[in-house]
C-alpha positions as protocol buffer text, in pm:
chain_id: "A"
residue {
  index: 1
  type: UNK
  ca { x: -18 y: -5 z: 25 }
}
residue {
  index: 2
  type: UNK
  ca { x: 179 y: 363 z: -94 }
}
residue {
  index: 3
  type: UNK
  ca { x: 15 y: 641 z: 98 }
}
residue {
  index: 4
  type: UNK
  ca { x: 80 y: 966 z: -120 }
}
residue {
  index: 5
  type: UNK
  ca { x: 306 y: 1261 z: 34 }
}
residue {
  index: 6
  type: UNK
  ca { x: 179 y: 1554 z: 125 }
}
residue {
  index: 7
  type: UNK
  ca { x: 267 y: 1849 z: -52 }
}
residue {
  index: 8
  type: UNK
  ca { x: 564 y: 2052 z: -20 }
}
residue {
  index: 9
  type: UNK
  ca { x: 497 y: 2413 z: 104 }
}
residue {
  index: 10
  type: UNK
  ca { x: 188 y: 2303 z: 259 }
}
residue {
  index: 11
  type: UNK
  ca { x: 108 y: 2543 z: 558 }
}
residue {
  index: 12
  type: UNK
  ca { x: -183 y: 2318 z: 669 }
}
residue {
  index: 13
  type: UNK
  ca { x: -13 y: 1994 z: 623 }
}
residue {
  index: 14
  type: UNK
  ca { x: -153 y: 1904 z: 317 }
}
residue {
  index: 15
  type: UNK
  ca { x: -426 y: 1914 z: 67 }
}
residue {
  index: 16
  type: UNK
  ca { x: -531 y: 2213 z: -119 }
}
residue {
  index: 17
  type: UNK
  ca { x: -638 y: 2415 z: 152 }
}
residue {
  index: 18
  type: UNK
  ca { x: -292 y: 2480 z: 273 }
}
residue {
  index: 19
  type: UNK
  ca { x: -93 y: 2535 z: -86 }
}
residue {
  index: 20
  type: UNK
  ca { x: 75 y: 2842 z: -143 }
}
residue {
  index: 21
  type: UNK
  ca { x: 29 y: 3003 z: -454 }
}
residue {
  index: 22
  type: UNK
  ca { x: 330 y: 3195 z: -593 }
}
residue {
  index: 23
  type: UNK
  ca { x: 266 y: 3589 z: -626 }
}
residue {
  index: 24
  type: UNK
  ca { x: -7 y: 3603 z: -419 }
}
residue {
  index: 25
  type: UNK
  ca { x: -56 y: 3720 z: -79 }
}
residue {
  index: 26
  type: UNK
  ca { x: -250 y: 3457 z: 150 }
}
residue {
  index: 27
  type: UNK
  ca { x: -474 y: 3531 z: 441 }
}
residue {
  index: 28
  type: UNK
  ca { x: -615 y: 3307 z: 666 }
}
residue {
  index: 29
  type: UNK
  ca { x: -989 y: 3276 z: 664 }
}
residue {
  index: 30
  type: UNK
  ca { x: -1036 y: 3346 z: 1073 }
}
residue {
  index: 31
  type: UNK
  ca { x: -1397 y: 3113 z: 982 }
}
residue {
  index: 32
  type: UNK
  ca { x: -1209 y: 2828 z: 843 }
}
residue {
  index: 33
  type: UNK
  ca { x: -1062 y: 2546 z: 1013 }
}
residue {
  index: 34
  type: UNK
  ca { x: -747 y: 2568 z: 1171 }
}
residue {
  index: 35
  type: UNK
  ca { x: -364 y: 2396 z: 1087 }
}
residue {
  index: 36
  type: UNK
  ca { x: -481 y: 2104 z: 1340 }
}
residue {
  index: 37
  type: UNK
  ca { x: -824 y: 2073 z: 1231 }
}
residue {
  index: 38
  type: UNK
  ca { x: -682 y: 1983 z: 875 }
}
residue {
  index: 39
  type: UNK
  ca { x: -408 y: 1766 z: 982 }
}
residue {
  index: 40
  type: UNK
  ca { x: -691 y: 1591 z: 1216 }
}
residue {
  index: 41
  type: UNK
  ca { x: -919 y: 1536 z: 908 }
}
residue {
  index: 42
  type: UNK
  ca { x: -604 y: 1425 z: 693 }
}
residue {
  index: 43
  type: UNK
  ca { x: -535 y: 1139 z: 955 }
}
residue {
  index: 44
  type: UNK
  ca { x: -875 y: 1054 z: 962 }
}
residue {
  index: 45
  type: UNK
  ca { x: -933 y: 1021 z: 595 }
}
residue {
  index: 46
  type: UNK
  ca { x: -618 y: 858 z: 577 }
}
residue {
  index: 47
  type: UNK
  ca { x: -654 y: 622 z: 889 }
}
residue {
  index: 48
  type: UNK
  ca { x: -985 y: 510 z: 705 }
}
residue {
  index: 49
  type: UNK
  ca { x: -818 y: 427 z: 368 }
}
residue {
  index: 50
  type: UNK
  ca { x: -527 y: 251 z: 564 }
}
residue {
  index: 51
  type: UNK
  ca { x: -760 y: 72 z: 790 }
}
residue {
  index: 52
  type: UNK
  ca { x: -1001 y: -98 z: 494 }
}
residue {
  index: 53
  type: UNK
  ca { x: -698 y: -139 z: 285 }
}
residue {
  index: 54
  type: UNK
  ca { x: -550 y: -403 z: 546 }
}
residue {
  index: 55
  type: UNK
  ca { x: -890 y: -524 z: 637 }
}
residue {
  index: 56
  type: UNK
  ca { x: -955 y: -612 z: 268 }
}
residue {
  index: 57
  type: UNK
  ca { x: -580 y: -741 z: 213 }
}
residue {
  index: 58
  type: UNK
  ca { x: -581 y: -969 z: 552 }
}
residue {
  index: 59
  type: UNK
  ca { x: -957 y: -1067 z: 522 }
}
residue {
  index: 60
  type: UNK
  ca { x: -987 y: -1468 z: 621 }
}
residue {
  index: 61
  type: UNK
  ca { x: -1247 y: -1686 z: 470 }
}
residue {
  index: 62
  type: UNK
  ca { x: -1598 y: -1689 z: 610 }
}
residue {
  index: 63
  type: UNK
  ca { x: -1664 y: -1941 z: 868 }
}
residue {
  index: 64
  type: UNK
  ca { x: -1960 y: -2137 z: 732 }
}
residue {
  index: 65
  type: UNK
  ca { x: -1968 y: -2283 z: 1097 }
}
residue {
  index: 66
  type: UNK
  ca { x: -2101 y: -1914 z: 1218 }
}
residue {
  index: 67
  type: UNK
  ca { x: -2431 y: -1880 z: 1115 }
}
residue {
  index: 68
  type: UNK
  ca { x: -2469 y: -1496 z: 1286 }
}
residue {
  index: 69
  type: UNK
  ca { x: -2686 y: -1277 z: 1081 }
}
residue {
  index: 70
  type: UNK
  ca { x: -2504 y: -952 z: 1000 }
}
residue {
  index: 71
  type: UNK
  ca { x: -2575 y: -610 z: 1168 }
}
residue {
  index: 72
  type: UNK
  ca { x: -2469 y: -385 z: 842 }
}
residue {
  index: 73
  type: UNK
  ca { x: -2525 y: -47 z: 970 }
}
residue {
  index: 74
  type: UNK
  ca { x: -2405 y: -77 z: 1335 }
}
residue {
  index: 75
  type: UNK
  ca { x: -2026 y: -114 z: 1455 }
}
residue {
  index: 76
  type: UNK
  ca { x: -1842 y: -66 z: 1787 }
}
residue {
  index: 77
  type: UNK
  ca { x: -1509 y: 138 z: 1826 }
}
residue {
  index: 78
  type: UNK
  ca { x: -1276 y: 101 z: 2111 }
}
residue {
  index: 79
  type: UNK
  ca { x: -954 y: 298 z: 2204 }
}
residue {
  index: 80
  type: UNK
  ca { x: -651 y: 90 z: 2258 }
}
residue {
  index: 81
  type: UNK
  ca { x: -474 y: 224 z: 2563 }
}
residue {
  index: 82
  type: UNK
  ca { x: -600 y: 139 z: 2896 }
}
residue {
  index: 83
  type: UNK
  ca { x: -931 y: 45 z: 2719 }
}
residue {
  index: 84
  type: UNK
  ca { x: -829 y: -244 z: 2554 }
}
residue {
  index: 85
  type: UNK
  ca { x: -483 y: -279 z: 2669 }
}
residue {
  index: 86
  type: UNK
  ca { x: -356 y: -229 z: 3045 }
}
residue {
  index: 87
  type: UNK
  ca { x: -123 y: 66 z: 2973 }
}
residue {
  index: 88
  type: UNK
  ca { x: 12 y: 211 z: 2638 }
}
residue {
  index: 89
  type: UNK
  ca { x: 75 y: -5 z: 2336 }
}
residue {
  index: 90
  type: UNK
  ca { x: 320 y: 193 z: 2217 }
}
residue {
  index: 91
  type: UNK
  ca { x: 555 y: 163 z: 2491 }
}
residue {
  index: 92
  type: UNK
  ca { x: 500 y: -233 z: 2487 }
}
residue {
  index: 93
  type: UNK
  ca { x: 619 y: -219 z: 2123 }
}
residue {
  index: 94
  type: UNK
  ca { x: 890 y: -38 z: 2257 }
}
residue {
  index: 95
  type: UNK
  ca { x: 1007 y: -248 z: 2494 }
}
residue {
  index: 96
  type: UNK
  ca { x: 991 y: -558 z: 2240 }
}
residue {
  index: 97
  type: UNK
  ca { x: 1172 y: -324 z: 2005 }
}
residue {
  index: 98
  type: UNK
  ca { x: 1455 y: -250 z: 2279 }
}
residue {
  index: 99
  type: UNK
  ca { x: 1497 y: -617 z: 2343 }
}
residue {
  index: 100
  type: UNK
  ca { x: 1602 y: -664 z: 1960 }
}
residue {
  index: 101
  type: UNK
  ca { x: 1823 y: -368 z: 2018 }
}
residue {
  index: 102
  type: UNK
  ca { x: 1612 y: -188 z: 1776 }
}
residue {
  index: 103
  type: UNK
  ca { x: 1608 y: 114 z: 2028 }
}
residue {
  index: 104
  type: UNK
  ca { x: 1891 y: 281 z: 2249 }
}
residue {
  index: 105
  type: UNK
  ca { x: 1843 y: 257 z: 2622 }
}
residue {
  index: 106
  type: UNK
  ca { x: 1783 y: 607 z: 2640 }
}
residue {
  index: 107
  type: UNK
  ca { x: 1509 y: 553 z: 2412 }
}
residue {
  index: 108
  type: UNK
  ca { x: 1347 y: 253 z: 2654 }
}
residue {
  index: 109
  type: UNK
  ca { x: 1414 y: 501 z: 2978 }
}
residue {
  index: 110
  type: UNK
  ca { x: 1180 y: 792 z: 2795 }
}
residue {
  index: 111
  type: UNK
  ca { x: 914 y: 543 z: 2689 }
}
residue {
  index: 112
  type: UNK
  ca { x: 958 y: 444 z: 3060 }
}
residue {
  index: 113
  type: UNK
  ca { x: 905 y: 744 z: 3230 }
}
residue {
  index: 114
  type: UNK
  ca { x: 613 y: 824 z: 2993 }
}
residue {
  index: 115
  type: UNK
  ca { x: 436 y: 532 z: 3120 }
}
residue {
  index: 116
  type: UNK
  ca { x: 519 y: 592 z: 3457 }
}
residue {
  index: 117
  type: UNK
  ca { x: 297 y: 929 z: 3440 }
}
residue {
  index: 118
  type: UNK
  ca { x: 39 y: 736 z: 3207 }
}
residue {
  index: 119
  type: UNK
  ca { x: -26 y: 471 z: 3479 }
}
residue {
  index: 120
  type: UNK
  ca { x: 3 y: 688 z: 3785 }
}
residue {
  index: 121
  type: UNK
  ca { x: -243 y: 1005 z: 3667 }
}
residue {
  index: 122
  type: UNK
  ca { x: -447 y: 777 z: 3414 }
}
residue {
  index: 123
  type: UNK
  ca { x: -408 y: 1056 z: 3138 }
}
residue {
  index: 124
  type: UNK
  ca { x: -205 y: 1084 z: 2836 }
}
residue {
  index: 125
  type: UNK
  ca { x: -47 y: 1414 z: 2787 }
}
residue {
  index: 126
  type: UNK
  ca { x: -64 y: 1526 z: 2406 }
}
residue {
  index: 127
  type: UNK
  ca { x: 337 y: 1621 z: 2412 }
}
residue {
  index: 128
  type: UNK
  ca { x: 425 y: 1285 z: 2544 }
}
residue {
  index: 129
  type: UNK
  ca { x: 230 y: 1125 z: 2289 }
}
residue {
  index: 130
  type: UNK
  ca { x: 341 y: 1344 z: 2015 }
}
residue {
  index: 131
  type: UNK
  ca { x: 711 y: 1287 z: 2133 }
}
residue {
  index: 132
  type: UNK
  ca { x: 630 y: 906 z: 2137 }
}
residue {
  index: 133
  type: UNK
  ca { x: 493 y: 866 z: 1798 }
}
residue {
  index: 134
  type: UNK
  ca { x: 772 y: 1112 z: 1672 }
}
residue {
  index: 135
  type: UNK
  ca { x: 1016 y: 881 z: 1795 }
}
residue {
  index: 136
  type: UNK
  ca { x: 852 y: 564 z: 1632 }
}
residue {
  index: 137
  type: UNK
  ca { x: 856 y: 728 z: 1313 }
}
residue {
  index: 138
  type: UNK
  ca { x: 1210 y: 782 z: 1356 }
}
residue {
  index: 139
  type: UNK
  ca { x: 1270 y: 390 z: 1389 }
}
residue {
  index: 140
  type: UNK
  ca { x: 1027 y: 307 z: 1110 }
}
residue {
  index: 141
  type: UNK
  ca { x: 1196 y: 530 z: 854 }
}
residue {
  index: 142
  type: UNK
  ca { x: 1353 y: 317 z: 598 }
}
residue {
  index: 143
  type: UNK
  ca { x: 1236 y: 16 z: 717 }
}
residue {
  index: 144
  type: UNK
  ca { x: 960 y: -200 z: 525 }
}
residue {
  index: 145
  type: UNK
  ca { x: 605 y: -230 z: 620 }
}
residue {
  index: 146
  type: UNK
  ca { x: 646 y: -625 z: 620 }
}
residue {
  index: 147
  type: UNK
  ca { x: 925 y: -553 z: 900 }
}
residue {
  index: 148
  type: UNK
  ca { x: 707 y: -348 z: 1105 }
}
residue {
  index: 149
  type: UNK
  ca { x: 430 y: -608 z: 1083 }
}
residue {
  index: 150
  type: UNK
  ca { x: 651 y: -923 z: 1141 }
}
residue {
  index: 151
  type: UNK
  ca { x: 788 y: -752 z: 1498 }
}
residue {
  index: 152
  type: UNK
  ca { x: 466 y: -607 z: 1591 }
}
residue {
  index: 153
  type: UNK
  ca { x: 334 y: -980 z: 1553 }
}
residue {
  index: 154
  type: UNK
  ca { x: 612 y: -1109 z: 1767 }
}
residue {
  index: 155
  type: UNK
  ca { x: 592 y: -844 z: 2026 }
}
residue {
  index: 156
  type: UNK
  ca { x: 207 y: -885 z: 2094 }
}
residue {
  index: 157
  type: UNK
  ca { x: 283 y: -1235 z: 2153 }
}
residue {
  index: 158
  type: UNK
  ca { x: 527 y: -1195 z: 2406 }
}
residue {
  index: 159
  type: UNK
  ca { x: 400 y: -884 z: 2563 }
}
residue {
  index: 160
  type: UNK
  ca { x: 79 y: -761 z: 2505 }
}
residue {
  index: 161
  type: UNK
  ca { x: -131 y: -1075 z: 2465 }
}
residue {
  index: 162
  type: UNK
  ca { x: -124 y: -1094 z: 2865 }
}
residue {
  index: 163
  type: UNK
  ca { x: -216 y: -745 z: 2917 }
}
residue {
  index: 164
  type: UNK
  ca { x: -543 y: -737 z: 2745 }
}
residue {
  index: 165
  type: UNK
  ca { x: -871 y: -646 z: 2941 }
}
residue {
  index: 166
  type: UNK
  ca { x: -1062 y: -961 z: 2984 }
}
residue {
  index: 167
  type: UNK
  ca { x: -1401 y: -725 z: 3032 }
}
residue {
  index: 168
  type: UNK
  ca { x: -1314 y: -501 z: 2760 }
}
residue {
  index: 169
  type: UNK
  ca { x: -1274 y: -820 z: 2524 }
}
residue {
  index: 170
  type: UNK
  ca { x: -1594 y: -947 z: 2631 }
}
residue {
  index: 171
  type: UNK
  ca { x: -1770 y: -637 z: 2541 }
}
residue {
  index: 172
  type: UNK
  ca { x: -1601 y: -666 z: 2188 }
}
residue {
  index: 173
  type: UNK
  ca { x: -1744 y: -1033 z: 2166 }
}
residue {
  index: 174
  type: UNK
  ca { x: -2079 y: -906 z: 2242 }
}
residue {
  index: 175
  type: UNK
  ca { x: -2070 y: -666 z: 1928 }
}
residue {
  index: 176
  type: UNK
  ca { x: -1930 y: -962 z: 1709 }
}
residue {
  index: 177
  type: UNK
  ca { x: -2198 y: -1191 z: 1802 }
}
residue {
  index: 178
  type: UNK
  ca { x: -2422 y: -945 z: 1724 }
}
residue {
  index: 179
  type: UNK
  ca { x: -2298 y: -938 z: 1389 }
}
residue {
  index: 180
  type: UNK
  ca { x: -2127 y: -609 z: 1398 }
}
residue {
  index: 181
  type: UNK
  ca { x: -1799 y: -498 z: 1309 }
}
residue {
  index: 182
  type: UNK
  ca { x: -1537 y: -406 z: 1586 }
}
residue {
  index: 183
  type: UNK
  ca { x: -1297 y: -151 z: 1517 }
}
residue {
  index: 184
  type: UNK
  ca { x: -995 y: -41 z: 1716 }
}
residue {
  index: 185
  type: UNK
  ca { x: -923 y: 322 z: 1721 }
}
residue {
  index: 186
  type: UNK
  ca { x: -553 y: 414 z: 1821 }
}
residue {
  index: 187
  type: UNK
  ca { x: -270 y: 690 z: 1810 }
}
residue {
  index: 188
  type: UNK
  ca { x: -66 y: 373 z: 1760 }
}
residue {
  index: 189
  type: UNK
  ca { x: 84 y: 291 z: 1381 }
}
residue {
  index: 190
  type: UNK
  ca { x: -187 y: 149 z: 1189 }
}
residue {
  index: 191
  type: UNK
  ca { x: 19 y: -174 z: 1102 }
}
residue {
  index: 192
  type: UNK
  ca { x: 64 y: -208 z: 1475 }
}
residue {
  index: 193
  type: UNK
  ca { x: -289 y: -163 z: 1579 }
}
residue {
  index: 194
  type: UNK
  ca { x: -431 y: -410 z: 1279 }
}
residue {
  index: 195
  type: UNK
  ca { x: -201 y: -679 z: 1454 }
}
residue {
  index: 196
  type: UNK
  ca { x: -390 y: -614 z: 1789 }
}
residue {
  index: 197
  type: UNK
  ca { x: -696 y: -635 z: 1603 }
}
residue {
  index: 198
  type: UNK
  ca { x: -650 y: -939 z: 1415 }
}
residue {
  index: 199
  type: UNK
  ca { x: -477 y: -1108 z: 1718 }
}
residue {
  index: 200
  type: UNK
  ca { x: -841 y: -1065 z: 1888 }
}
residue {
  index: 201
  type: UNK
  ca { x: -1045 y: -1158 z: 1589 }
}
residue {
  index: 202
  type: UNK
  ca { x: -1185 y: -809 z: 1533 }
}
residue {
  index: 203
  type: UNK
  ca { x: -1291 y: -660 z: 1227 }
}
residue {
  index: 204
  type: UNK
  ca { x: -963 y: -429 z: 1169 }
}
residue {
  index: 205
  type: UNK
  ca { x: -812 y: -91 z: 1296 }
}
residue {
  index: 206
  type: UNK
  ca { x: -800 y: 278 z: 1270 }
}
residue {
  index: 207
  type: UNK
  ca { x: -474 y: 383 z: 1351 }
}
residue {
  index: 208
  type: UNK
  ca { x: -179 y: 682 z: 1293 }
}
residue {
  index: 209
  type: UNK
  ca { x: -64 y: 618 z: 928 }
}
residue {
  index: 210
  type: UNK
  ca { x: 308 y: 662 z: 837 }
}
residue {
  index: 211
  type: UNK
  ca { x: 346 y: 757 z: 493 }
}
residue {
  index: 212
  type: UNK
  ca { x: 556 y: 458 z: 307 }
}
residue {
  index: 213
  type: UNK
  ca { x: 676 y: 428 z: -63 }
}
residue {
  index: 214
  type: UNK
  ca { x: 712 y: 94 z: -243 }
}
residue {
  index: 215
  type: UNK
  ca { x: 668 y: -69 z: 91 }
}
residue {
  index: 216
  type: UNK
  ca { x: 933 y: 139 z: 282 }
}
residue {
  index: 217
  type: UNK
  ca { x: 859 y: 392 z: 536 }
}
residue {
  index: 218
  type: UNK
  ca { x: 961 y: 759 z: 462 }
}
residue {
  index: 219
  type: UNK
  ca { x: 959 y: 860 z: 825 }
}
residue {
  index: 220
  type: UNK
  ca { x: 688 y: 1140 z: 771 }
}
residue {
  index: 221
  type: UNK
  ca { x: 303 y: 1102 z: 894 }
}
residue {
  index: 222
  type: UNK
  ca { x: 27 y: 1181 z: 693 }
}
residue {
  index: 223
  type: UNK
  ca { x: -172 y: 1426 z: 823 }
}
residue {
  index: 224
  type: UNK
  ca { x: -117 y: 1381 z: 1207 }
}
residue {
  index: 225
  type: UNK
  ca { x: -98 y: 1149 z: 1520 }
}
residue {
  index: 226
  type: UNK
  ca { x: -481 y: 977 z: 1504 }
}
residue {
  index: 227
  type: UNK
  ca { x: -555 y: 1159 z: 1842 }
}
residue {
  index: 228
  type: UNK
  ca { x: -844 y: 1382 z: 1978 }
}
residue {
  index: 229
  type: UNK
  ca { x: -1003 y: 1495 z: 1692 }
}
residue {
  index: 230
  type: UNK
  ca { x: -831 y: 1309 z: 1414 }
}
residue {
  index: 231
  type: UNK
  ca { x: -1018 y: 977 z: 1591 }
}
residue {
  index: 232
  type: UNK
  ca { x: -1364 y: 1128 z: 1531 }
}
residue {
  index: 233
  type: UNK
  ca { x: -1277 y: 1213 z: 1178 }
}
residue {
  index: 234
  type: UNK
  ca { x: -1116 y: 834 z: 1120 }
}
residue {
  index: 235
  type: UNK
  ca { x: -1452 y: 676 z: 1259 }
}
residue {
  index: 236
  type: UNK
  ca { x: -1685 y: 935 z: 1062 }
}
residue {
  index: 237
  type: UNK
  ca { x: -1485 y: 876 z: 736 }
}
residue {
  index: 238
  type: UNK
  ca { x: -1472 y: 481 z: 792 }
}
residue {
  index: 239
  type: UNK
  ca { x: -1860 y: 489 z: 846 }
}
residue {
  index: 240
  type: UNK
  ca { x: -1914 y: 679 z: 505 }
}
residue {
  index: 241
  type: UNK
  ca { x: -1731 y: 421 z: 339 }
}
residue {
  index: 242
  type: UNK
  ca { x: -1908 y: 121 z: 514 }
}
residue {
  index: 243
  type: UNK
  ca { x: -2249 y: 264 z: 534 }
}
residue {
  index: 244
  type: UNK
  ca { x: -2261 y: 265 z: 897 }
}
residue {
  index: 245
  type: UNK
  ca { x: -2559 y: 448 z: 1065 }
}
residue {
  index: 246
  type: UNK
  ca { x: -2336 y: 641 z: 1384 }
}
residue {
  index: 247
  type: UNK
  ca { x: -2644 y: 663 z: 1605 }
}
residue {
  index: 248
  type: UNK
  ca { x: -2648 y: 297 z: 1575 }
}
residue {
  index: 249
  type: UNK
  ca { x: -2274 y: 273 z: 1666 }
}
residue {
  index: 250
  type: UNK
  ca { x: -2101 y: 250 z: 2019 }
}
residue {
  index: 251
  type: UNK
  ca { x: -1771 y: 367 z: 2140 }
}
residue {
  index: 252
  type: UNK
  ca { x: -1516 y: 293 z: 2419 }
}
residue {
  index: 253
  type: UNK
  ca { x: -1257 y: 517 z: 2568 }
}
residue {
  index: 254
  type: UNK
  ca { x: -1061 y: 559 z: 2909 }
}
residue {
  index: 255
  type: UNK
  ca { x: -985 y: 914 z: 2793 }
}
residue {
  index: 256
  type: UNK
  ca { x: -1139 y: 1256 z: 2808 }
}
residue {
  index: 257
  type: UNK
  ca { x: -928 y: 1316 z: 2496 }
}
residue {
  index: 258
  type: UNK
  ca { x: -1155 y: 1074 z: 2309 }
}
residue {
  index: 259
  type: UNK
  ca { x: -1455 y: 1274 z: 2374 }
}
residue {
  index: 260
  type: UNK
  ca { x: -1505 y: 1389 z: 2045 }
}
residue {
  index: 261
  type: UNK
  ca { x: -1500 y: 1038 z: 1920 }
}
residue {
  index: 262
  type: UNK
  ca { x: -1751 y: 945 z: 2184 }
}
residue {
  index: 263
  type: UNK
  ca { x: -1970 y: 1205 z: 2145 }
}
residue {
  index: 264
  type: UNK
  ca { x: -2039 y: 1090 z: 1749 }
}
residue {
  index: 265
  type: UNK
  ca { x: -2215 y: 776 z: 1832 }
}
residue {
  index: 266
  type: UNK
  ca { x: -2547 y: 700 z: 1960 }
}
residue {
  index: 267
  type: UNK
  ca { x: -2409 y: 497 z: 2282 }
}
residue {
  index: 268
  type: UNK
  ca { x: -2049 y: 629 z: 2469 }
}
residue {
  index: 269
  type: UNK
  ca { x: -1919 y: 428 z: 2721 }
}
residue {
  index: 270
  type: UNK
  ca { x: -1661 y: 518 z: 2958 }
}
residue {
  index: 271
  type: UNK
  ca { x: -1412 y: 221 z: 3010 }
}
residue {
  index: 272
  type: UNK
  ca { x: -1137 y: 253 z: 3298 }
}
residue {
  index: 273
  type: UNK
  ca { x: -1209 y: 611 z: 3282 }
}
residue {
  index: 274
  type: UNK
  ca { x: -977 y: 921 z: 3415 }
}
residue {
  index: 275
  type: UNK
  ca { x: -1104 y: 1155 z: 3627 }
}
residue {
  index: 276
  type: UNK
  ca { x: -1209 y: 1396 z: 3376 }
}
residue {
  index: 277
  type: UNK
  ca { x: -1411 y: 1165 z: 3150 }
}
residue {
  index: 278
  type: UNK
  ca { x: -1572 y: 993 z: 3444 }
}
residue {
  index: 279
  type: UNK
  ca { x: -1703 y: 1313 z: 3586 }
}
residue {
  index: 280
  type: UNK
  ca { x: -1827 y: 1365 z: 3191 }
}
residue {
  index: 281
  type: UNK
  ca { x: -1982 y: 1052 z: 3139 }
}
residue {
  index: 282
  type: UNK
  ca { x: -2178 y: 1110 z: 3512 }
}
residue {
  index: 283
  type: UNK
  ca { x: -2336 y: 1452 z: 3371 }
}
residue {
  index: 284
  type: UNK
  ca { x: -2414 y: 1299 z: 3019 }
}
residue {
  index: 285
  type: UNK
  ca { x: -2557 y: 968 z: 3153 }
}
residue {
  index: 286
  type: UNK
  ca { x: -2285 y: 738 z: 2964 }
}
residue {
  index: 287
  type: UNK
  ca { x: -2226 y: 424 z: 3104 }
}
residue {
  index: 288
  type: UNK
  ca { x: -1927 y: 329 z: 3326 }
}
residue {
  index: 289
  type: UNK
  ca { x: -1710 y: 22 z: 3321 }
}
residue {
  index: 290
  type: UNK
  ca { x: -1410 y: 8 z: 3536 }
}
residue {
  index: 291
  type: UNK
  ca { x: -1256 y: -356 z: 3531 }
}
residue {
  index: 292
  type: UNK
  ca { x: -947 y: -225 z: 3743 }
}
residue {
  index: 293
  type: UNK
  ca { x: -948 y: -420 z: 4054 }
}
residue {
  index: 294
  type: UNK
  ca { x: -858 y: -194 z: 4391 }
}
residue {
  index: 295
  type: UNK
  ca { x: -857 y: 85 z: 4130 }
}
residue {
  index: 296
  type: UNK
  ca { x: -657 y: 326 z: 4353 }
}
residue {
  index: 297
  type: UNK
  ca { x: -409 y: 61 z: 4506 }
}
residue {
  index: 298
  type: UNK
  ca { x: -334 y: -52 z: 4126 }
}
residue {
  index: 299
  type: UNK
  ca { x: -345 y: 263 z: 3970 }
}
residue {
  index: 300
  type: UNK
  ca { x: -119 y: 490 z: 4220 }
}
residue {
  index: 301
  type: UNK
  ca { x: 36 y: 241 z: 4445 }
}
residue {
  index: 302
  type: UNK
  ca { x: 192 y: -71 z: 4307 }
}
residue {
  index: 303
  type: UNK
  ca { x: 231 y: 33 z: 3903 }
}
residue {
  index: 304
  type: UNK
  ca { x: 416 y: 352 z: 4029 }
}
residue {
  index: 305
  type: UNK
  ca { x: 650 y: 152 z: 4233 }
}
residue {
  index: 306
  type: UNK
  ca { x: 740 y: -83 z: 3999 }
}
residue {
  index: 307
  type: UNK
  ca { x: 726 y: 171 z: 3684 }
}
residue {
  index: 308
  type: UNK
  ca { x: 956 y: 356 z: 3888 }
}
residue {
  index: 309
  type: UNK
  ca { x: 1190 y: 95 z: 3989 }
}
residue {
  index: 310
  type: UNK
  ca { x: 1187 y: -39 z: 3613 }
}
residue {
  index: 311
  type: UNK
  ca { x: 1285 y: 335 z: 3501 }
}
residue {
  index: 312
  type: UNK
  ca { x: 1547 y: 363 z: 3784 }
}
residue {
  index: 313
  type: UNK
  ca { x: 1681 y: 24 z: 3698 }
}
residue {
  index: 314
  type: UNK
  ca { x: 1723 y: 110 z: 3362 }
}
residue {
  index: 315
  type: UNK
  ca { x: 1862 y: 456 z: 3449 }
}
residue {
  index: 316
  type: UNK
  ca { x: 2134 y: 269 z: 3705 }
}
residue {
  index: 317
  type: UNK
  ca { x: 2235 y: 79 z: 3395 }
}
residue {
  index: 318
  type: UNK
  ca { x: 2299 y: 346 z: 3189 }
}
residue {
  index: 319
  type: UNK
  ca { x: 2501 y: 477 z: 3456 }
}
residue {
  index: 320
  type: UNK
  ca { x: 2708 y: 163 z: 3527 }
}
residue {
  index: 321
  type: UNK
  ca { x: 2789 y: 102 z: 3164 }
}
residue {
  index: 322
  type: UNK
  ca { x: 2933 y: 476 z: 3146 }
}
residue {
  index: 323
  type: UNK
  ca { x: 3142 y: 439 z: 3422 }
}
residue {
  index: 324
  type: UNK
  ca { x: 3251 y: 107 z: 3293 }
}
residue {
  index: 325
  type: UNK
  ca { x: 3339 y: 276 z: 2960 }
}
residue {
  index: 326
  type: UNK
  ca { x: 3517 y: 545 z: 3098 }
}
residue {
  index: 327
  type: UNK
  ca { x: 3747 y: 342 z: 3352 }
}
């Protein structure tokens, strides 16, 4: 699959809306979309295209033993991090990459520190999300899409398979049993997200699209990271392509950042919600499901100690190695 590159000189990150015509003065329409909104829209459109291409390319033969009538206009959309998977999926992938020497120790320490903040606060920082995905892009630049998928499959089996929330997985199966499509929606690269969806037996995944040419990543994003508004754009674009009625669809997330996606569908469910989403869900009458046992102890006590210990151990290893090299 080849994803076209964004036009050079594009003030909005791509598309005719951002092209600069020579010899003309350009004034930004104060009533028009912002640069971030245009990039989010591009990310959503690209994600929907990539998700359907990957789904169609890897679609298995229908199982004739399963006689489930299809509900063609309804679907479920699941956020991944802390909703379907315990913690942040990109950090789990980073651990696997570090074990294979694809990442340096300093990269792993940075990922570990962001994991500490994510697990302790239950919230994700937009700047952390951006820096993490940009660092992931620097890794994939020059590598083949096939290599990333192969690594993703190995790392899923080694690390992520044991971190799936059983309660959320059961909800996804409920929709599958009702004949509905079930899609993951995540800022993680779409190829890795597709691996998770395939392993779980889901329909497919909407994720961040990295530009590729002739099966090799260029190291550039198409639009932006699939986050916030981008997720809502991706869900809307997929609904148009698949003929879904969004009022009959359901979305699940743990993060207040996903309110645009949750507000887009007929039924919104907060899963393991952060403080802001929990409050909003109560105010809007959204269902709340929390699969964390001993929530405060698990969220603040043990994971923070373990994560801080892991980060501290990694830092100590770096210091020790430097001292050995200097001696």
